[in-house]
LOVEXRO-300648 format. One record per residue (C-alpha): residue number from 1; residue in three letters; y, z, x. Coordinates in nm, 4 decimals. Layout:
<recs>
@miti->NUM guba->ALA yy->Y zz->Z xx->X
...
</recs>
This chain:
<recs>
@miti->1 guba->UNK yy->12.8635 zz->8.6301 xx->10.6867
@miti->2 guba->UNK yy->12.6588 zz->8.3518 xx->10.5345
@miti->3 guba->UNK yy->12.3527 zz->8.5628 xx->10.4559
@miti->4 guba->UNK yy->12.3408 zz->8.8744 xx->10.2438
@miti->5 guba->UNK yy->12.3147 zz->9.2070 xx->10.4194
@miti->6 guba->UNK yy->11.9626 zz->9.2546 xx->10.2864
@miti->7 guba->UNK yy->11.8500 zz->8.9248 xx->10.4395
@miti->8 guba->UNK yy->12.0116 zz->9.0083 xx->10.7721
@miti->9 guba->UNK yy->11.8528 zz->9.3514 xx->10.7829
@miti->10 guba->UNK yy->11.5194 zz->9.2096 xx->10.6790
@miti->11 guba->UNK yy->11.5334 zz->8.9728 xx->10.9742
@miti->12 guba->UNK yy->11.6519 zz->9.2506 xx->11.2021
@miti->13 guba->UNK yy->11.3703 zz->9.4874 xx->11.1160
@miti->14 guba->UNK yy->11.0984 zz->9.2223 xx->11.1349
@miti->15 guba->UNK yy->11.1830 zz->8.9652 xx->11.4031
@miti->16 guba->UNK yy->11.3874 zz->9.1884 xx->11.6327
@miti->17 guba->UNK yy->11.1345 zz->9.4640 xx->11.5751
@miti->18 guba->UNK yy->10.9066 zz->9.2693 xx->11.8064
@miti->19 guba->UNK yy->11.1544 zz->9.3436 xx->12.0788
@miti->20 guba->UNK yy->11.2477 zz->9.7033 xx->12.0284
@miti->21 guba->UNK yy->11.2320 zz->9.8591 xx->11.6841
@miti->22 guba->UNK yy->10.9839 zz->10.1354 xx->11.6136
@miti->23 guba->UNK yy->10.7546 zz->10.3424 xx->11.8307
@miti->24 guba->UNK yy->10.4205 zz->10.1681 xx->11.8754
@miti->25 guba->UNK yy->10.1294 zz->10.3512 xx->12.0265
@miti->26 guba->UNK yy->10.0419 zz->10.2090 xx->12.3671
@miti->27 guba->UNK yy->9.7138 zz->10.0653 xx->12.2504
@miti->28 guba->UNK yy->9.8533 zz->9.9184 xx->11.9298
@miti->29 guba->UNK yy->10.0326 zz->9.6482 xx->12.1201
@miti->30 guba->UNK yy->9.7546 zz->9.6261 xx->12.3744
@miti->31 guba->UNK yy->9.4977 zz->9.5553 xx->12.1028
@miti->32 guba->UNK yy->9.6750 zz->9.2343 xx->12.0065
@miti->33 guba->UNK yy->9.6130 zz->9.0904 xx->12.3506
@miti->34 guba->UNK yy->9.2567 zz->9.2212 xx->12.3618
@miti->35 guba->UNK yy->9.1945 zz->9.0356 xx->12.0360
@miti->36 guba->UNK yy->9.3389 zz->8.7184 xx->12.1824
@miti->37 guba->UNK yy->9.6459 zz->8.6728 xx->11.9652
@miti->38 guba->UNK yy->9.8685 zz->8.5810 xx->12.2600
@miti->39 guba->UNK yy->9.8053 zz->8.3955 xx->12.5846
@miti->40 guba->UNK yy->9.7841 zz->8.6296 xx->12.8822
@miti->41 guba->UNK yy->9.7148 zz->8.3789 xx->13.1614
@miti->42 guba->UNK yy->10.0691 zz->8.3691 xx->13.3018
@miti->43 guba->UNK yy->10.2572 zz->8.5098 xx->13.5977
@miti->44 guba->UNK yy->10.4438 zz->8.8240 xx->13.4998
@miti->45 guba->UNK yy->10.8014 zz->8.8918 xx->13.6116
@miti->46 guba->UNK yy->10.7928 zz->9.0961 xx->13.9309
@miti->47 guba->UNK yy->11.0637 zz->9.3449 xx->13.8417
@miti->48 guba->UNK yy->10.9965 zz->9.6106 xx->13.5798
@miti->49 guba->UNK yy->11.2432 zz->9.6697 xx->13.2984
@miti->50 guba->UNK yy->11.1592 zz->10.0415 xx->13.3188
@miti->51 guba->UNK yy->10.9500 zz->10.1817 xx->13.6025
@miti->52 guba->UNK yy->10.8351 zz->10.5361 xx->13.6816
@miti->53 guba->UNK yy->11.1917 zz->10.6479 xx->13.7512
@miti->54 guba->UNK yy->11.2836 zz->10.6196 xx->13.3834
@miti->55 guba->UNK yy->11.2688 zz->10.9811 xx->13.2591
@miti->56 guba->UNK yy->11.0451 zz->10.9809 xx->12.9529
@miti->57 guba->UNK yy->10.7174 zz->11.1642 xx->12.9023
@miti->58 guba->UNK yy->10.4105 zz->11.0641 xx->12.7099
@miti->59 guba->UNK yy->10.4519 zz->11.3792 xx->12.5013
@miti->60 guba->UNK yy->10.8018 zz->11.2670 xx->12.3974
@miti->61 guba->UNK yy->10.6774 zz->10.9221 xx->12.3007
@miti->62 guba->UNK yy->10.3856 zz->11.0633 xx->12.1031
@miti->63 guba->UNK yy->10.6110 zz->11.3167 xx->11.9329
@miti->64 guba->UNK yy->10.8609 zz->11.0480 xx->11.8355
@miti->65 guba->UNK yy->10.5819 zz->10.8426 xx->11.6831
@miti->66 guba->UNK yy->10.4703 zz->11.1411 xx->11.4783
@miti->67 guba->UNK yy->10.8276 zz->11.1966 xx->11.3589
@miti->68 guba->UNK yy->10.8541 zz->10.8303 xx->11.2597
@miti->69 guba->UNK yy->10.5421 zz->10.8693 xx->11.0473
@miti->70 guba->UNK yy->10.7253 zz->11.1325 xx->10.8426
@miti->71 guba->UNK yy->10.9632 zz->10.8731 xx->10.6991
@miti->72 guba->UNK yy->10.6920 zz->10.7605 xx->10.4586
@miti->73 guba->UNK yy->10.5480 zz->10.9517 xx->10.1662
@miti->74 guba->UNK yy->10.1752 zz->10.9747 xx->10.1033
@miti->75 guba->UNK yy->10.2231 zz->10.6972 xx->9.8466
@miti->76 guba->UNK yy->10.3653 zz->10.4676 xx->10.1140
@miti->77 guba->UNK yy->10.7278 zz->10.4887 xx->9.9998
@miti->78 guba->UNK yy->11.0357 zz->10.5648 xx->10.2097
@miti->79 guba->UNK yy->11.1465 zz->10.9246 xx->10.1738
@miti->80 guba->UNK yy->11.4928 zz->10.9754 xx->10.0216
@miti->81 guba->UNK yy->11.7669 zz->11.0403 xx->10.2742
@miti->82 guba->UNK yy->11.8099 zz->11.3945 xx->10.1446
@miti->83 guba->UNK yy->11.4553 zz->11.4759 xx->10.2587
@miti->84 guba->UNK yy->11.5052 zz->11.3609 xx->10.6184
@miti->85 guba->UNK yy->11.7008 zz->11.5819 xx->10.8571
@miti->86 guba->UNK yy->11.8930 zz->11.3737 xx->11.1164
@miti->87 guba->UNK yy->11.8999 zz->11.6647 xx->11.3618
@miti->88 guba->UNK yy->11.5216 zz->11.6398 xx->11.3953
@miti->89 guba->UNK yy->11.5666 zz->11.3021 xx->11.5632
@miti->90 guba->UNK yy->11.8242 zz->11.4172 xx->11.8206
@miti->91 guba->UNK yy->11.7956 zz->11.6521 xx->12.1162
@miti->92 guba->UNK yy->11.8716 zz->12.0233 xx->12.0869
@miti->93 guba->UNK yy->12.2240 zz->11.9494 xx->12.2109
@miti->94 guba->UNK yy->12.2577 zz->11.6622 xx->11.9607
@miti->95 guba->UNK yy->12.2354 zz->11.3778 xx->12.2079
@miti->96 guba->UNK yy->12.0146 zz->11.0693 xx->12.1862
@miti->97 guba->UNK yy->11.6437 zz->11.1497 xx->12.1960
@miti->98 guba->UNK yy->11.3310 zz->10.9366 xx->12.2140
@miti->99 guba->UNK yy->11.3128 zz->10.9614 xx->11.8323
@miti->100 guba->UNK yy->11.6706 zz->10.8530 xx->11.7550
@miti->101 guba->UNK yy->11.5805 zz->10.4836 xx->11.7372
@miti->102 guba->UNK yy->11.3154 zz->10.5601 xx->11.4781
@miti->103 guba->UNK yy->11.5770 zz->10.7373 xx->11.2643
@miti->104 guba->UNK yy->11.8133 zz->10.4413 xx->11.2927
@miti->105 guba->UNK yy->11.5344 zz->10.2083 xx->11.1827
@miti->106 guba->UNK yy->11.4791 zz->10.4388 xx->10.8875
@miti->107 guba->UNK yy->11.8453 zz->10.4220 xx->10.7891
@miti->108 guba->UNK yy->11.8381 zz->10.0444 xx->10.8117
@miti->109 guba->UNK yy->11.5340 zz->10.0243 xx->10.5880
@miti->110 guba->UNK yy->11.6660 zz->10.2889 xx->10.3462
@miti->111 guba->UNK yy->11.9814 zz->10.0901 xx->10.2731
@miti->112 guba->UNK yy->11.8515 zz->9.7398 xx->10.3406
@miti->113 guba->UNK yy->11.9417 zz->9.6285 xx->9.9871
@miti->114 guba->UNK yy->12.3155 zz->9.6634 xx->10.0573
@miti->115 guba->UNK yy->12.5035 zz->9.3437 xx->9.9655
@miti->116 guba->UNK yy->12.7047 zz->9.3361 xx->10.2884
@miti->117 guba->UNK yy->12.7576 zz->9.5176 xx->10.6141
@miti->118 guba->UNK yy->13.0543 zz->9.7346 xx->10.5038
@miti->119 guba->UNK yy->12.8680 zz->9.8683 xx->10.2005
@miti->120 guba->UNK yy->12.5600 zz->9.9369 xx->10.4108
@miti->121 guba->UNK yy->12.7659 zz->10.1342 xx->10.6600
@miti->122 guba->UNK yy->12.9416 zz->10.3234 xx->10.3834
@miti->123 guba->UNK yy->12.6074 zz->10.4399 xx->10.2438
@miti->124 guba->UNK yy->12.4926 zz->10.5515 xx->10.5865
@miti->125 guba->UNK yy->12.8217 zz->10.7301 xx->10.6481
@miti->126 guba->UNK yy->12.8079 zz->10.9110 xx->10.3144
@miti->127 guba->UNK yy->12.4534 zz->11.0307 xx->10.3806
@miti->128 guba->UNK yy->12.5317 zz->11.1575 xx->10.7300
@miti->129 guba->UNK yy->12.8442 zz->11.3448 xx->10.6226
@miti->130 guba->UNK yy->12.6484 zz->11.5058 xx->10.3376
@miti->131 guba->UNK yy->12.3845 zz->11.6373 xx->10.5770
@miti->132 guba->UNK yy->12.5707 zz->11.7217 xx->10.8979
@miti->133 guba->UNK yy->12.8824 zz->11.9049 xx->11.0140
@miti->134 guba->UNK yy->13.1774 zz->11.6680 xx->11.0374
@miti->135 guba->UNK yy->13.1803 zz->11.6381 xx->11.4163
@miti->136 guba->UNK yy->12.8088 zz->11.5626 xx->11.4428
@miti->137 guba->UNK yy->12.8179 zz->11.3296 xx->11.1439
@miti->138 guba->UNK yy->13.1063 zz->11.1339 xx->11.2958
@miti->139 guba->UNK yy->12.9342 zz->11.1058 xx->11.6316
@miti->140 guba->UNK yy->12.6036 zz->10.9923 xx->11.4839
@miti->141 guba->UNK yy->12.7691 zz->10.7465 xx->11.2466
@miti->142 guba->UNK yy->12.9692 zz->10.5897 xx->11.5306
@miti->143 guba->UNK yy->12.6509 zz->10.5559 xx->11.7336
@miti->144 guba->UNK yy->12.4645 zz->10.3977 xx->11.4413
@miti->145 guba->UNK yy->12.7467 zz->10.1533 xx->11.3744
@miti->146 guba->UNK yy->12.7482 zz->10.0420 xx->11.7374
@miti->147 guba->UNK yy->12.3698 zz->10.0188 xx->11.7426
@miti->148 guba->UNK yy->12.3548 zz->9.8103 xx->11.4262
@miti->149 guba->UNK yy->12.6272 zz->9.5650 xx->11.5214
@miti->150 guba->UNK yy->12.4599 zz->9.5246 xx->11.8599
@miti->151 guba->UNK yy->12.1231 zz->9.4486 xx->11.6996
@miti->152 guba->UNK yy->12.2777 zz->9.2053 xx->11.4532
@miti->153 guba->UNK yy->12.4467 zz->9.0133 xx->11.7338
@miti->154 guba->UNK yy->12.1248 zz->9.0203 xx->11.9322
@miti->155 guba->UNK yy->11.9378 zz->8.8893 xx->11.6288
@miti->156 guba->UNK yy->12.1814 zz->8.6004 xx->11.5955
@miti->157 guba->UNK yy->12.1507 zz->8.5228 xx->11.9665
@miti->158 guba->UNK yy->11.7707 zz->8.5078 xx->11.9394
@miti->159 guba->UNK yy->11.7555 zz->8.3296 xx->11.6036
@miti->160 guba->UNK yy->11.7064 zz->7.9818 xx->11.7481
@miti->161 guba->UNK yy->11.4729 zz->8.0833 xx->12.0275
@miti->162 guba->UNK yy->11.1148 zz->7.9578 xx->12.0086
@miti->163 guba->UNK yy->10.8543 zz->8.2249 xx->11.9542
@miti->164 guba->UNK yy->10.7171 zz->8.3457 xx->12.2897
@miti->165 guba->UNK yy->10.3693 zz->8.2127 xx->12.3569
@miti->166 guba->UNK yy->10.2720 zz->8.4141 xx->12.6611
@miti->167 guba->UNK yy->10.2813 zz->8.7786 xx->12.7612
@miti->168 guba->UNK yy->10.5195 zz->8.6901 xx->13.0439
@miti->169 guba->UNK yy->10.7588 zz->8.5236 xx->12.7999
@miti->170 guba->UNK yy->10.7561 zz->8.8355 xx->12.5828
@miti->171 guba->UNK yy->10.8374 zz->9.0564 xx->12.8821
@miti->172 guba->UNK yy->11.1233 zz->8.8266 xx->12.9824
@miti->173 guba->UNK yy->11.2542 zz->8.8371 xx->12.6278
@miti->174 guba->UNK yy->11.2345 zz->9.2155 xx->12.6263
@miti->175 guba->UNK yy->11.4277 zz->9.2245 xx->12.9530
@miti->176 guba->UNK yy->11.6935 zz->8.9862 xx->12.8261
@miti->177 guba->UNK yy->11.7338 zz->9.1833 xx->12.5052
@miti->178 guba->UNK yy->11.7701 zz->9.5111 xx->12.6918
@miti->179 guba->UNK yy->12.0244 zz->9.3611 xx->12.9297
@miti->180 guba->UNK yy->12.2257 zz->9.2444 xx->12.6268
@miti->181 guba->UNK yy->12.2169 zz->9.5973 xx->12.4849
@miti->182 guba->UNK yy->12.3236 zz->9.7499 xx->12.8162
@miti->183 guba->UNK yy->12.6259 zz->9.5240 xx->12.8280
@miti->184 guba->UNK yy->12.7095 zz->9.5873 xx->12.4617
@miti->185 guba->UNK yy->12.6431 zz->9.9609 xx->12.4313
@miti->186 guba->UNK yy->12.6589 zz->10.0722 xx->12.7908
@miti->187 guba->UNK yy->12.3506 zz->10.1241 xx->13.0047
@miti->188 guba->UNK yy->12.3188 zz->10.4964 xx->12.9364
@miti->189 guba->UNK yy->12.3222 zz->10.4575 xx->12.5572
@miti->190 guba->UNK yy->12.1062 zz->10.1450 xx->12.5517
@miti->191 guba->UNK yy->11.8407 zz->10.2950 xx->12.7777
@miti->192 guba->UNK yy->11.8409 zz->10.6281 xx->12.5938
@miti->193 guba->UNK yy->11.7913 zz->10.4518 xx->12.2597
@miti->194 guba->UNK yy->11.5448 zz->10.1786 xx->12.3558
@miti->195 guba->UNK yy->11.3956 zz->10.2784 xx->12.6894
@miti->196 guba->UNK yy->11.0829 zz->10.4558 xx->12.5685
@miti->197 guba->UNK yy->10.9934 zz->10.1817 xx->12.3224
@miti->198 guba->UNK yy->11.0586 zz->9.8976 xx->12.5649
@miti->199 guba->UNK yy->10.8661 zz->10.0737 xx->12.8401
@miti->200 guba->UNK yy->10.5538 zz->10.1255 xx->12.6289
@miti->201 guba->UNK yy->10.5605 zz->9.7641 xx->12.5132
@miti->202 guba->UNK yy->10.6196 zz->9.6284 xx->12.8621
@miti->203 guba->UNK yy->10.3358 zz->9.8381 xx->12.9996
@miti->204 guba->UNK yy->10.0960 zz->9.7313 xx->12.7269
@miti->205 guba->UNK yy->10.1827 zz->9.3654 xx->12.7846
@miti->206 guba->UNK yy->10.1410 zz->9.3857 xx->13.1590
@miti->207 guba->UNK yy->9.8174 zz->9.5831 xx->13.1363
@miti->208 guba->UNK yy->9.6699 zz->9.3458 xx->12.8819
@miti->209 guba->UNK yy->9.7660 zz->9.0463 xx->13.0947
@miti->210 guba->UNK yy->9.5657 zz->9.1924 xx->13.3836
@miti->211 guba->UNK yy->9.2689 zz->9.2811 xx->13.1622
@miti->212 guba->UNK yy->9.2642 zz->8.9334 xx->13.0125
@miti->213 guba->UNK yy->9.2897 zz->8.7402 xx->13.3400
@miti->214 guba->UNK yy->8.9806 zz->8.5198 xx->13.3449
@miti->215 guba->UNK yy->9.0129 zz->8.4502 xx->13.7180
@miti->216 guba->UNK yy->8.9648 zz->8.8086 xx->13.8340
@miti->217 guba->UNK yy->8.6565 zz->9.0289 xx->13.8604
@miti->218 guba->UNK yy->8.6435 zz->9.3779 xx->13.7152
@miti->219 guba->UNK yy->8.7062 zz->9.5810 xx->14.0305
@miti->220 guba->UNK yy->9.0165 zz->9.3791 xx->14.1184
@miti->221 guba->UNK yy->9.1456 zz->9.4148 xx->13.7622
@miti->222 guba->UNK yy->9.0937 zz->9.7896 xx->13.7688
@miti->223 guba->UNK yy->9.2768 zz->9.8165 xx->14.1022
@miti->224 guba->UNK yy->9.5698 zz->9.6203 xx->13.9608
@miti->225 guba->UNK yy->9.5777 zz->9.8262 xx->13.6425
@miti->226 guba->UNK yy->9.5776 zz->10.1476 xx->13.8465
@miti->227 guba->UNK yy->9.8647 zz->10.0178 xx->14.0595
@miti->228 guba->UNK yy->10.0590 zz->9.9051 xx->13.7515
@miti->229 guba->UNK yy->10.0125 zz->10.2422 xx->13.5833
@miti->230 guba->UNK yy->10.1205 zz->10.4309 xx->13.8942
@miti->231 guba->UNK yy->10.4300 zz->10.2159 xx->13.9401
@miti->232 guba->UNK yy->10.5374 zz->10.2424 xx->13.5770
@miti->233 guba->UNK yy->10.4346 zz->10.6010 xx->13.4980
@miti->234 guba->UNK yy->10.4109 zz->10.7877 xx->13.8282
@miti->235 guba->UNK yy->10.2473 zz->11.1295 xx->13.7930
@miti->236 guba->UNK yy->10.1713 zz->11.0553 xx->13.4271
@miti->237 guba->UNK yy->9.9319 zz->10.7753 xx->13.5223
@miti->238 guba->UNK yy->9.6116 zz->10.9612 xx->13.4406
@miti->239 guba->UNK yy->9.7465 zz->11.0838 xx->13.1067
@miti->240 guba->UNK yy->9.8418 zz->10.7267 xx->13.0185
@miti->241 guba->UNK yy->9.4930 zz->10.6005 xx->13.1035
@miti->242 guba->UNK yy->9.3391 zz->10.8718 xx->12.8856
@miti->243 guba->UNK yy->9.5830 zz->10.8259 xx->12.5956
@miti->244 guba->UNK yy->9.4236 zz->10.5442 xx->12.3990
@miti->245 guba->UNK yy->9.1305 zz->10.5892 xx->12.1644
@miti->246 guba->UNK yy->8.7773 zz->10.5537 xx->12.3082
@miti->247 guba->UNK yy->8.7125 zz->10.2336 xx->12.1125
@miti->248 guba->UNK yy->9.0176 zz->10.0618 xx->12.2610
@miti->249 guba->UNK yy->8.9243 zz->10.1758 xx->12.6112
@miti->250 guba->UNK yy->8.5720 zz->10.0424 xx->12.5561
@miti->251 guba->UNK yy->8.7023 zz->9.7068 xx->12.4309
@miti->252 guba->UNK yy->8.9363 zz->9.6817 xx->12.7271
@miti->253 guba->UNK yy->8.6533 zz->9.7639 xx->12.9681
@miti->254 guba->UNK yy->8.4477 zz->9.4769 xx->12.8256
@miti->255 guba->UNK yy->8.7433 zz->9.2475 xx->12.8781
@miti->256 guba->UNK yy->8.8056 zz->9.3735 xx->13.2307
@miti->257 guba->UNK yy->8.4456 zz->9.2966 xx->13.3289
@miti->258 guba->UNK yy->8.4097 zz->8.9781 xx->13.1229
@miti->259 guba->UNK yy->8.3792 zz->8.7496 xx->13.4263
@miti->260 guba->UNK yy->8.1297 zz->8.9802 xx->13.5964
@miti->261 guba->UNK yy->7.9070 zz->8.9799 xx->13.2869
@miti->262 guba->UNK yy->7.9436 zz->8.6052 xx->13.2344
@miti->263 guba->UNK yy->7.8092 zz->8.5438 xx->13.5850
@miti->264 guba->UNK yy->7.5145 zz->8.7844 xx->13.5583
@miti->265 guba->UNK yy->7.1772 zz->8.6151 xx->13.5811
@miti->266 guba->UNK yy->7.0028 zz->8.7882 xx->13.2917
@miti->267 guba->UNK yy->7.0811 zz->8.9301 xx->12.9501
@miti->268 guba->UNK yy->6.9219 zz->9.2549 xx->13.0643
@miti->269 guba->UNK yy->7.1895 zz->9.2991 xx->13.3327
@miti->270 guba->UNK yy->7.4644 zz->9.2398 xx->13.0788
@miti->271 guba->UNK yy->7.3080 zz->9.4795 xx->12.8310
@miti->272 guba->UNK yy->7.2831 zz->9.7500 xx->13.0985
@miti->273 guba->UNK yy->7.6526 zz->9.7171 xx->13.1825
@miti->274 guba->UNK yy->7.7526 zz->9.7312 xx->12.8155
@miti->275 guba->UNK yy->7.5324 zz->10.0369 xx->12.7665
@miti->276 guba->UNK yy->7.6936 zz->10.2091 xx->13.0660
@miti->277 guba->UNK yy->8.0385 zz->10.1500 xx->12.9174
@miti->278 guba->UNK yy->7.9286 zz->10.2835 xx->12.5796
@miti->279 guba->UNK yy->7.7807 zz->10.5965 xx->12.7338
@miti->280 guba->UNK yy->8.1079 zz->10.6512 xx->12.9176
@miti->281 guba->UNK yy->8.3310 zz->10.6394 xx->12.6111
@miti->282 guba->UNK yy->8.1162 zz->10.7408 xx->12.3141
@miti->283 guba->UNK yy->7.8912 zz->11.0240 xx->12.2052
@miti->284 guba->UNK yy->7.5134 zz->10.9673 xx->12.1928
@miti->285 guba->UNK yy->7.5358 zz->10.9436 xx->11.8138
@miti->286 guba->UNK yy->7.7942 zz->10.6671 xx->11.8290
@miti->287 guba->UNK yy->7.5996 zz->10.4841 xx->12.0992
@miti->288 guba->UNK yy->7.2919 zz->10.4918 xx->11.8747
@miti->289 guba->UNK yy->7.4955 zz->10.3514 xx->11.5866
@miti->290 guba->UNK yy->7.6294 zz->10.0705 xx->11.8048
@miti->291 guba->UNK yy->7.2790 zz->9.9860 xx->11.9210
@miti->292 guba->UNK yy->7.1623 zz->9.9715 xx->11.5612
@miti->293 guba->UNK yy->7.4479 zz->9.7331 xx->11.4865
@miti->294 guba->UNK yy->7.3415 zz->9.5204 xx->11.7839
@miti->295 guba->UNK yy->6.9939 zz->9.4904 xx->11.6351
@miti->296 guba->UNK yy->7.1333 zz->9.3952 xx->11.2958
@miti->297 guba->UNK yy->7.3633 zz->9.1353 xx->11.4491
@miti->298 guba->UNK yy->7.0783 zz->8.9872 xx->11.6515
@miti->299 guba->UNK yy->6.8642 zz->8.9645 xx->11.3395
@miti->300 guba->UNK yy->7.1537 zz->8.8059 xx->11.1532
@miti->301 guba->UNK yy->7.2033 zz->8.5499 xx->11.4281
@miti->302 guba->UNK yy->6.8343 zz->8.4622 xx->11.4295
@miti->303 guba->UNK yy->6.8398 zz->8.4232 xx->11.0526
@miti->304 guba->UNK yy->7.1500 zz->8.2031 xx->11.0688
@miti->305 guba->UNK yy->6.9976 zz->7.9817 xx->11.3364
@miti->306 guba->UNK yy->6.6749 zz->7.9458 xx->11.1400
@miti->307 guba->UNK yy->6.8606 zz->7.8693 xx->10.8190
@miti->308 guba->UNK yy->7.0794 zz->7.6030 xx->10.9815
@miti->309 guba->UNK yy->6.7833 zz->7.4362 xx->11.1496
@miti->310 guba->UNK yy->6.5673 zz->7.4213 xx->10.8366
@miti->311 guba->UNK yy->6.8680 zz->7.3327 xx->10.6199
@miti->312 guba->UNK yy->6.9291 zz->7.0196 xx->10.8270
@miti->313 guba->UNK yy->6.5643 zz->6.9232 xx->10.7942
@miti->314 guba->UNK yy->6.5914 zz->6.9495 xx->10.4153
@miti->315 guba->UNK yy->6.9193 zz->6.7553 xx->10.3989
@miti->316 guba->UNK yy->6.7820 zz->6.4784 xx->10.6224
@miti->317 guba->UNK yy->6.4596 zz->6.4442 xx->10.4208
@miti->318 guba->UNK yy->6.5046 zz->6.1100 xx->10.2409
@miti->319 guba->UNK yy->6.1936 zz->6.1691 xx->10.0324
@miti->320 guba->UNK yy->6.3670 zz->6.4487 xx->9.8371
@miti->321 guba->UNK yy->6.6082 zz->6.3925 xx->9.5498
@miti->322 guba->UNK yy->6.9376 zz->6.5822 xx->9.5454
@miti->323 guba->UNK yy->6.7951 zz->6.8159 xx->9.2831
@miti->324 guba->UNK yy->6.4906 zz->6.8835 xx->9.5015
@miti->325 guba->UNK yy->6.7126 zz->6.9431 xx->9.8041
@miti->326 guba->UNK yy->6.9240 zz->7.1943 xx->9.6104
@miti->327 guba->UNK yy->6.6120 zz->7.3760 xx->9.4966
@miti->328 guba->UNK yy->6.4717 zz->7.3780 xx->9.8491
@miti->329 guba->UNK yy->6.7970 zz->7.5165 xx->9.9880
@miti->330 guba->UNK yy->6.7998 zz->7.7965 xx->9.7318
@miti->331 guba->UNK yy->6.4404 zz->7.8830 xx->9.8145
@miti->332 guba->UNK yy->6.5182 zz->7.8778 xx->10.1864
@miti->333 guba->UNK yy->6.8178 zz->8.1066 xx->10.1411
@miti->334 guba->UNK yy->6.6088 zz->8.3567 xx->9.9467
@miti->335 guba->UNK yy->6.3302 zz->8.3428 xx->10.2048
@miti->336 guba->UNK yy->6.5598 zz->8.3866 xx->10.5045
@miti->337 guba->UNK yy->6.8256 zz->8.6191 xx->10.3649
@miti->338 guba->UNK yy->6.6770 zz->8.7791 xx->10.0574
@miti->339 guba->UNK yy->6.8721 zz->8.8719 xx->9.7462
@miti->340 guba->UNK yy->7.1312 zz->9.0930 xx->9.9165
@miti->341 guba->UNK yy->7.2343 zz->8.8689 xx->10.2040
@miti->342 guba->UNK yy->7.3416 zz->8.5075 xx->10.1699
@miti->343 guba->UNK yy->7.4271 zz->8.2788 xx->10.4616
@miti->344 guba->UNK yy->7.7931 zz->8.2424 xx->10.5580
@miti->345 guba->UNK yy->7.9837 zz->7.9939 xx->10.3407
@miti->346 guba->UNK yy->7.6590 zz->7.8928 xx->10.1759
@miti->347 guba->UNK yy->7.6127 zz->7.9217 xx->9.8000
@miti->348 guba->UNK yy->7.3040 zz->7.7232 xx->9.7073
</recs>
């Protein structure tokens, strides 16, 4: 292999992590699209990678995320292998669980400084046989070895691919990656290892694509989101809708109704809709805090507009010397912003 094992693993647990590694909370991925870091205005693939027939519960996904958090110490360091029990990340009958992938990611990170693949696998093998009965250790090691070689080959296959620019491209890439794993590992193993993670990512991508569609009005978006959630999660649909934090649900609601608000005739109408959303998701105390922030932001905007307008007048005044202009700008900044608040990128 041309690259060292540490470089290969570093690539695996960063680039390929976009596809499948780790257990992201539903809204964590969703927030990226809400914040506009990827284009959502594309046609999604019609067929789901994992629909409501895939047997995984929200409780299992949440529990696996909590278990993954235990790999790190309070100081932000990886826990030693001796402090992590592999059996915690398997089912009661020692088969693949929703948390097994997180444990494999942990092993990869724990021994990422190995000079080559054989030495990396030897370290993993030694750790597992120290902690588990021989039969279980052998089974888990064999599974890890297959998983890792699969991911390394997948990483090489994707190495020259351009970075996906749209949500639809990401979903297609997720589907292609999972199909590769199914062929390499067998469908049962691949879906047991990666299904929960892929499903949450696919759902977040598809939901965010609907929420960010600038051509649709809010009611149509909500109908599509409800249909998407039902088709992907079945009787867990309501729990999925309630899962994310209130702030993320509020931000999404603003995005869902962005076109409606943009076409409202008055600021008062827009403010009333925003207030209704806030009252729906936040306590009265939080709503009051948000309204106070609105006032501060409005005052800041007015101050910025005044400063820019009067600044241009000073700069365009040919009767003033540069020294007089500098002095006038400093005086203006103090008058508009005071001692504690200076204008953005302005240091007179």
